[in-house]
N, C-alpha and C positions, 0 to 999 in steps of 0.2 A: 167678692173677688172678681166676678165677671164684669162688674161695672168698670173696674180699673183696666181690665183687658180690652173692653170695648172702647175705651178712650182713645185708642190708636186709630179708630175710624173717624172719618170726617162726619159732619152733622148729617149730610144727605144719606150716607151709608148707614149710620146709626139708626136713623129714622126708617130706612128701608128694612133693616134687620128687625126692628121692633114690629113693623107691620107684618113681615114674614112670620115672625114668631106668633103673633096674635092670630093670623090666618091659619097657621099650622095647628094651634090649640083648638080653634073653632072647628076645623075640618078633620081633626085627627081620626085616623083609623090605623089598623095594624100595618098597612103598607105605605102610609103617608111619608114616613122618613125616607124610605128608598126612593119614592117618586120625587120628592123635593130635592134630595141630594143629587139625583141624576140630572135634574135641571140646573142645579148649582154648579155641577161639574163643568159647564160651559162658560161660567162667569169668569171674566178676565181679571177681576179684582181678587188677587190671591188671599190677602189678609181678610177681606170680607167673606170670601168663600169658606176659609178655614174656621173663622169665628162663627159663622152662621151654622156650619155643620156641627160644631161643638155644642152650640146652644140648642140646636134642634135635637141632638142626641140626648142631651140632659132631659128635655121635655119628654122625648120618646121613651127613654128608660123608665121614667116615672109612670107614664101612661101604660106602657106595656106590662109592667109589674102589677099595676093596679087592675089591669084587665085580665090577669091570670097567666100571662106569658112570662117566661123567665130568662130573657136574654142577658148575656154577660157582655161587658164592654169589649171583650175580645171578639165577640161575634160582629160587633159594629166595625171594629178595626179590620177584620178580615174582608168585610164587604166594601169598606171605604178606607183604604190604606192611608189616605191623607190625614186621618184622625190619629194615627200612630206614628211610629212604631210603639209597641207596648212600653219599651224603655223610656220613651219620651212623651207618652200621652199625658195630657193635662191632668193635674191632680184634681181639678174641678170636675172632670169627667169621672174619675175614679170615685170621688166623693158622691157624685150624682147616682152612680150605681149603688153605692153603699146605702145612701138615703132611700132609694127606691126599694131596695130589698128589705131594709129595716122597717119601712112602713108596712110591709106585708108580714114580715117575720122579725119582731123585735129581738130575737135571739141570734141574729146574724153575728158571727164572730169576726171582729175586726182583724184578728190575727191572720185569718185566711188571706187577707190582702197583702200581707208581708211577703208571702211567697209569689203571689201573682204580680205585684207591683213593688219590688224592693226599692227601686229608685225614688218612688213617690211616697213610700210608707211613712216616713217620719212626718212629712207635711200632712198626709192624710190623717194620721193619728191625732195630730194637734188640732186639725180642723174638725174632726169627728168629736173629739172631746169638747171643743168649744160649742159645737152644735148640741150635743147632749146636755151640757151645762146650761145652755141658754133656753132650753125648752121647759115650760112650766111642768111641774110634777103633777101627775094625775093621782098620785097616792093620797089617801085621806090623811088629814092632819091628826096628830095625836090629840087626845081630848084636852091635855094641858094647854096646847096651843090654841084650841078653839075657845077655851075658857078665858085665856089671857086676852084673846082678840075681842071677846065680848065685854070684858071689864073696862 
């Protein structure tokens, strides 16, 4: 979905965003998001700045949760209001938080997001179900399937 949203950027800005994201990934630390967003705050390209902050937030959510921190999307919106308001925040960002949390705790309840993001919940549920359905199962195959595959 992000690729479709990034299509609004011209080629130069798309390349700049890709470069920014790669640099962010390479140099990530717990304060990197705030530092980069403060610099982006002075960028005159509104659409570029908004998309860059959203893409950076997705990366940061995953990295933070993997690193043991537990930020919620609302924390990002409080610090950087241009990501919100909560009622209008991108479903991609909500999904990124859900994915980051789920990677650490597979038992995260999607229903929790209905009260936090009621306007995005239907889309979130659809996307989360697609995500779960598209991931290969780690569960062992029943013996009957193994035997059939070997035959």
